[in-house]
PLY file of the C-alpha trace (Angstrom):
ply
format ascii 1.0
element vertex 348
property float x
property float y
property float z
element edge 347
property int vertex1
property int vertex2
end_header
-26.67 7.88 24.66
-24.11 10.69 24.65
-25.14 14.33 24.89
-24.00 16.89 22.34
-21.54 18.36 24.85
-20.07 14.92 25.56
-19.64 14.33 21.83
-17.91 17.71 21.52
-15.64 16.86 24.44
-14.69 13.53 22.85
-14.06 15.25 19.53
-11.80 17.87 21.13
-9.91 15.33 23.25
-9.04 13.33 20.14
-8.27 16.38 18.00
-6.05 17.86 20.71
-4.30 14.65 21.69
-3.52 13.59 18.12
-2.07 17.05 17.48
-0.03 17.46 20.68
0.44 14.01 22.19
-0.41 15.54 25.57
-3.25 14.14 27.77
-6.22 16.50 27.79
-7.73 17.97 30.97
-10.84 20.02 31.73
-9.02 23.36 31.66
-7.74 22.67 28.13
-11.26 21.80 27.01
-12.60 25.06 28.47
-9.96 26.96 26.48
-10.98 25.03 23.37
-14.55 26.30 23.69
-16.51 23.91 25.92
-18.93 26.22 27.74
-19.20 24.49 31.13
-17.45 24.47 34.49
-14.44 22.25 35.20
-16.59 20.08 37.45
-19.24 19.57 34.76
-16.58 18.75 32.15
-14.94 16.25 34.50
-18.33 14.58 35.01
-18.80 14.32 31.25
-15.29 12.87 30.91
-16.21 10.27 33.52
-19.20 9.26 31.38
-16.96 8.95 28.31
-14.59 6.86 30.39
-17.43 4.58 31.49
-18.30 4.04 27.82
-14.66 3.06 27.20
-14.07 5.95 24.78
-11.30 7.64 26.76
-8.80 6.55 29.38
-7.13 8.22 32.35
-3.44 8.76 31.86
-1.61 7.55 34.97
1.05 10.26 34.76
-1.42 13.17 34.82
-5.02 14.13 35.43
-5.70 14.35 31.71
-7.47 11.82 29.51
-6.35 10.12 26.30
-8.48 8.40 23.64
-8.91 4.62 23.76
-8.90 2.39 20.68
-12.69 2.25 21.01
-12.76 6.05 21.17
-10.73 6.37 17.98
-13.12 3.95 16.28
-16.15 5.97 17.37
-14.47 9.19 16.24
-13.62 7.79 12.80
-17.12 6.40 12.30
-19.16 9.37 13.53
-17.14 12.51 14.19
-14.33 12.65 11.62
-14.16 15.79 9.49
-11.43 15.45 6.83
-9.02 18.37 6.71
-8.47 20.31 3.51
-5.00 19.79 2.08
-3.01 23.02 1.93
-1.77 24.47 -1.34
1.76 23.98 -0.06
1.24 20.24 0.40
-0.41 19.94 -3.01
2.55 21.74 -4.57
4.98 19.34 -2.87
3.04 16.35 -4.27
2.92 17.77 -7.80
6.60 18.74 -7.77
7.62 15.29 -6.50
5.85 13.71 -9.46
7.26 16.30 -11.87
10.09 14.22 -13.31
10.78 11.81 -16.16
9.67 8.26 -15.41
10.80 5.24 -17.44
8.24 2.72 -16.17
4.99 2.49 -14.26
6.76 0.90 -11.30
8.98 3.98 -11.03
5.88 6.14 -10.47
4.40 3.68 -7.96
7.68 3.48 -6.04
8.02 7.28 -5.99
4.45 7.65 -4.71
5.22 5.53 -1.61
8.32 7.62 -0.95
6.43 10.94 -1.32
3.56 9.86 0.94
5.90 8.64 3.67
7.89 11.88 3.58
4.72 13.98 3.75
3.36 12.13 6.77
6.41 10.68 8.55
4.53 7.36 8.59
5.07 4.16 6.62
3.42 4.29 3.18
2.49 1.53 0.74
1.72 1.79 -2.95
0.38 -0.84 -5.32
-0.05 -0.15 -9.03
-3.02 -0.79 -11.32
-4.15 -4.37 -11.50
-1.75 -6.72 -13.25
-4.56 -8.40 -15.20
-4.81 -5.30 -17.40
-1.29 -5.85 -18.79
-0.24 -7.52 -22.04
3.00 -9.40 -22.69
4.73 -7.48 -25.51
8.32 -8.69 -25.45
10.48 -11.57 -24.29
14.21 -12.20 -24.51
16.74 -14.59 -23.02
20.42 -13.72 -22.68
22.90 -16.55 -21.86
25.33 -15.41 -19.16
27.42 -18.59 -18.98
26.95 -22.37 -19.21
24.81 -22.45 -16.06
22.88 -19.17 -16.06
20.68 -17.05 -18.29
18.83 -13.76 -17.94
15.16 -13.56 -18.89
13.75 -10.15 -19.85
9.97 -9.65 -19.87
8.25 -6.52 -21.21
4.58 -5.55 -20.90
2.67 -2.81 -22.69
2.25 -0.81 -19.48
5.88 0.20 -19.35
7.00 -2.62 -17.07
10.32 -4.34 -17.73
11.32 -7.27 -15.53
14.65 -9.07 -15.69
15.84 -11.98 -13.61
18.76 -14.40 -13.63
17.96 -18.14 -13.66
20.04 -21.25 -13.25
19.62 -23.61 -16.20
18.24 -26.96 -14.96
20.34 -30.05 -15.53
19.49 -31.80 -18.76
18.26 -28.62 -20.48
20.34 -27.94 -23.59
20.88 -24.74 -25.55
18.57 -26.20 -28.21
15.88 -26.61 -25.56
16.30 -22.95 -24.58
15.91 -21.88 -28.22
12.72 -23.95 -28.53
11.43 -22.34 -25.34
12.06 -18.82 -26.68
10.25 -19.71 -29.93
7.23 -21.14 -28.05
6.93 -18.04 -25.86
7.24 -15.66 -28.80
4.86 -17.65 -30.99
2.20 -18.53 -28.43
2.35 -15.93 -25.65
3.84 -12.61 -26.77
1.08 -10.16 -27.66
-1.46 -11.83 -25.37
-3.03 -10.30 -22.21
-1.37 -11.65 -19.08
-4.57 -13.41 -18.04
-4.48 -15.31 -21.34
-0.78 -16.07 -20.82
-1.58 -17.44 -17.37
-4.42 -19.56 -18.78
-2.24 -20.95 -21.59
0.49 -21.85 -19.10
-2.06 -24.10 -17.41
-3.65 -25.60 -20.54
-2.00 -25.29 -23.96
1.69 -24.97 -23.01
1.98 -28.29 -21.07
0.66 -30.14 -24.13
3.21 -28.41 -26.36
6.03 -29.23 -23.95
4.94 -32.87 -23.85
5.34 -32.98 -27.61
8.71 -31.21 -27.97
10.73 -32.07 -24.85
11.99 -35.27 -23.30
11.72 -33.77 -19.79
8.52 -31.64 -19.99
8.19 -31.34 -16.19
11.53 -29.56 -15.86
10.72 -27.23 -18.74
7.28 -26.44 -17.29
8.94 -25.50 -14.03
11.30 -23.18 -15.91
8.34 -21.61 -17.76
6.57 -20.97 -14.46
9.66 -19.50 -12.82
10.44 -17.16 -15.70
6.93 -15.96 -16.52
5.63 -16.04 -12.95
7.25 -12.69 -12.16
5.08 -11.02 -14.83
2.04 -11.72 -12.63
3.51 -10.38 -9.40
1.82 -7.35 -7.92
4.70 -5.45 -6.39
3.94 -3.40 -3.31
6.39 -0.56 -2.75
7.04 0.56 0.82
8.20 4.04 1.78
9.54 4.96 5.21
9.92 1.42 6.61
11.82 2.74 9.61
9.43 5.60 10.40
7.52 3.42 12.86
10.58 3.47 15.14
9.90 7.15 15.85
6.65 6.47 17.73
7.76 4.02 20.44
5.30 1.45 19.12
7.82 -1.37 18.90
9.13 -2.11 22.38
11.87 -4.68 21.85
14.28 -6.14 19.32
12.08 -9.15 18.56
9.15 -6.89 17.58
11.45 -4.83 15.39
12.68 -7.98 13.63
9.12 -9.20 13.13
8.07 -5.84 11.69
11.06 -5.78 9.35
10.16 -9.29 8.18
6.54 -8.23 7.58
7.58 -5.18 5.56
9.67 -7.37 3.27
7.00 -10.01 2.70
5.19 -8.95 -0.49
2.33 -11.41 -0.06
1.60 -10.39 3.54
1.82 -6.67 2.79
-0.43 -6.98 -0.27
-2.99 -8.87 1.82
-2.77 -6.26 4.60
-3.41 -3.23 2.41
-6.24 -4.54 0.25
-8.97 -1.92 0.80
-12.30 -3.38 2.01
-14.21 -0.88 -0.18
-13.58 1.62 -2.95
-13.85 4.35 -0.34
-11.08 5.40 2.04
-11.05 2.89 4.91
-9.46 3.15 8.35
-8.69 0.05 10.41
-7.53 0.43 13.99
-5.67 -1.88 16.35
-6.95 -5.46 16.45
-9.03 -4.80 13.31
-5.73 -5.34 11.46
-5.76 -8.95 12.72
-2.05 -8.91 13.49
-0.73 -8.84 17.05
2.27 -6.81 15.90
-0.04 -4.02 14.69
-2.31 -3.71 17.76
-1.05 -0.20 18.54
-1.31 0.99 14.95
-3.86 2.22 12.44
-3.98 1.68 8.69
-5.62 4.03 6.18
-6.21 2.43 2.77
-7.57 3.97 -0.40
-8.03 2.71 -3.93
-7.59 4.86 -7.01
-8.64 4.25 -10.60
-6.74 4.79 -13.82
-9.40 4.80 -16.59
-8.94 1.82 -18.86
-6.09 0.38 -16.83
-7.57 -0.84 -13.56
-7.31 0.11 -9.90
-4.39 0.56 -7.56
-4.03 1.04 -3.81
-2.21 3.39 -1.46
-2.02 2.93 2.30
-0.61 4.61 5.37
0.46 2.82 8.56
1.04 4.80 11.74
0.25 4.91 15.46
-3.36 4.84 16.66
-2.77 8.43 17.79
-2.31 9.66 14.21
-4.19 12.79 13.17
-7.03 11.06 11.35
-8.66 14.19 9.94
-5.39 15.43 8.43
-4.30 12.00 7.14
-7.73 11.27 5.64
-7.68 14.51 3.67
-4.08 13.99 2.57
-4.63 10.41 1.40
-7.71 11.49 -0.55
-5.83 14.30 -2.32
-2.80 12.06 -2.90
-4.73 9.24 -4.56
-6.31 11.71 -6.97
-2.91 13.15 -7.88
-1.42 9.68 -8.37
-4.35 8.72 -10.61
-3.75 11.83 -12.76
-0.02 11.11 -12.99
-0.57 7.51 -14.12
-3.32 8.52 -16.55
-0.94 11.02 -18.18
1.82 8.40 -18.35
-0.43 5.83 -20.02
-1.61 8.52 -22.44
2.00 9.25 -23.38
2.59 5.53 -23.99
-0.45 5.37 -26.26
0.70 8.46 -28.17
4.20 7.11 -28.72
2.84 3.78 -29.95
0.69 5.58 -32.54
3.66 7.58 -33.75
0 1
1 2
2 3
3 4
4 5
5 6
6 7
7 8
8 9
9 10
10 11
11 12
12 13
13 14
14 15
15 16
16 17
17 18
18 19
19 20
20 21
21 22
22 23
23 24
24 25
25 26
26 27
27 28
28 29
29 30
30 31
31 32
32 33
33 34
34 35
35 36
36 37
37 38
38 39
39 40
40 41
41 42
42 43
43 44
44 45
45 46
46 47
47 48
48 49
49 50
50 51
51 52
52 53
53 54
54 55
55 56
56 57
57 58
58 59
59 60
60 61
61 62
62 63
63 64
64 65
65 66
66 67
67 68
68 69
69 70
70 71
71 72
72 73
73 74
74 75
75 76
76 77
77 78
78 79
79 80
80 81
81 82
82 83
83 84
84 85
85 86
86 87
87 88
88 89
89 90
90 91
91 92
92 93
93 94
94 95
95 96
96 97
97 98
98 99
99 100
100 101
101 102
102 103
103 104
104 105
105 106
106 107
107 108
108 109
109 110
110 111
111 112
112 113
113 114
114 115
115 116
116 117
117 118
118 119
119 120
120 121
121 122
122 123
123 124
124 125
125 126
126 127
127 128
128 129
129 130
130 131
131 132
132 133
133 134
134 135
135 136
136 137
137 138
138 139
139 140
140 141
141 142
142 143
143 144
144 145
145 146
146 147
147 148
148 149
149 150
150 151
151 152
152 153
153 154
154 155
155 156
156 157
157 158
158 159
159 160
160 161
161 162
162 163
163 164
164 165
165 166
166 167
167 168
168 169
169 170
170 171
171 172
172 173
173 174
174 175
175 176
176 177
177 178
178 179
179 180
180 181
181 182
182 183
183 184
184 185
185 186
186 187
187 188
188 189
189 190
190 191
191 192
192 193
193 194
194 195
195 196
196 197
197 198
198 199
199 200
200 201
201 202
202 203
203 204
204 205
205 206
206 207
207 208
208 209
209 210
210 211
211 212
212 213
213 214
214 215
215 216
216 217
217 218
218 219
219 220
220 221
221 222
222 223
223 224
224 225
225 226
226 227
227 228
228 229
229 230
230 231
231 232
232 233
233 234
234 235
235 236
236 237
237 238
238 239
239 240
240 241
241 242
242 243
243 244
244 245
245 246
246 247
247 248
248 249
249 250
250 251
251 252
252 253
253 254
254 255
255 256
256 257
257 258
258 259
259 260
260 261
261 262
262 263
263 264
264 265
265 266
266 267
267 268
268 269
269 270
270 271
271 272
272 273
273 274
274 275
275 276
276 277
277 278
278 279
279 280
280 281
281 282
282 283
283 284
284 285
285 286
286 287
287 288
288 289
289 290
290 291
291 292
292 293
293 294
294 295
295 296
296 297
297 298
298 299
299 300
300 301
301 302
302 303
303 304
304 305
305 306
306 307
307 308
308 309
309 310
310 311
311 312
312 313
313 314
314 315
315 316
316 317
317 318
318 319
319 320
320 321
321 322
322 323
323 324
324 325
325 326
326 327
327 328
328 329
329 330
330 331
331 332
332 333
333 334
334 335
335 336
336 337
337 338
338 339
339 340
340 341
341 342
342 343
343 344
344 345
345 346
346 347
């Protein structure tokens, strides 16, 4: 059981170290307000060390927090900082531009958050299941390729170039366009997904000599409409903290950052509240010296999204917690206003 003074010492060690990066000694703690002698403070630090909450830095007499100490601090001692008016103004001004699609706002949010913190930021938009397929076009590029353009009612436009499978004729492509427009356009994406697994294969069996090839083309073209794209801001910021020690780790990190499925799995928040995972809690050997702050946000009527921040375990948790909380609220307001503008334009 820790005494109140020992808790205060732990709190100040973590606050000071995350702000300065300098190991903390007894004299510093006395200056910070611990009312005890150097000897008494050193005894208390020894107790904290025995509990595994702090560690002795080999290059000095000061102590630094351990991963266990950071966890204890986050669970019991963390006091979120209030975001300054200057930082709020920067966030608002960064969002104060014309956006053409939801993904533009989500991408910009990752960039803003990474620039504000100097860490790596992730942003995932409102849940894809809330979207509806509102438009579909195919544009032939040559005899072997075509471009498919998919539009949803949430301002998302996806285009992708596909190679036409052997044996698929221009008449087949025209039939495909008609089936998609007749059976799928106007439907929620969850319904589209369901029909691709039930009704569409039966239709293809009836109209095409090679239904398997056409089903594969359907899946490839419409599959992108269901992708939840995670945008990453400040991918290279982690290089500034000496976390990655060799070229192989850098390559592995770069590969991770470019793997949408892995990143999406990593940043899924365990609760609706702001969550902080530290070190091995991230269940990835590459991230053992890092911490991840995740937070969900809600856009009324349009689902939930996620923002996340990845940095060293020595990040300033109180400052980052307060900033992430303020940021998710601002992003929610920005997306709510954008959806409102879409609804207004559709009425007009």
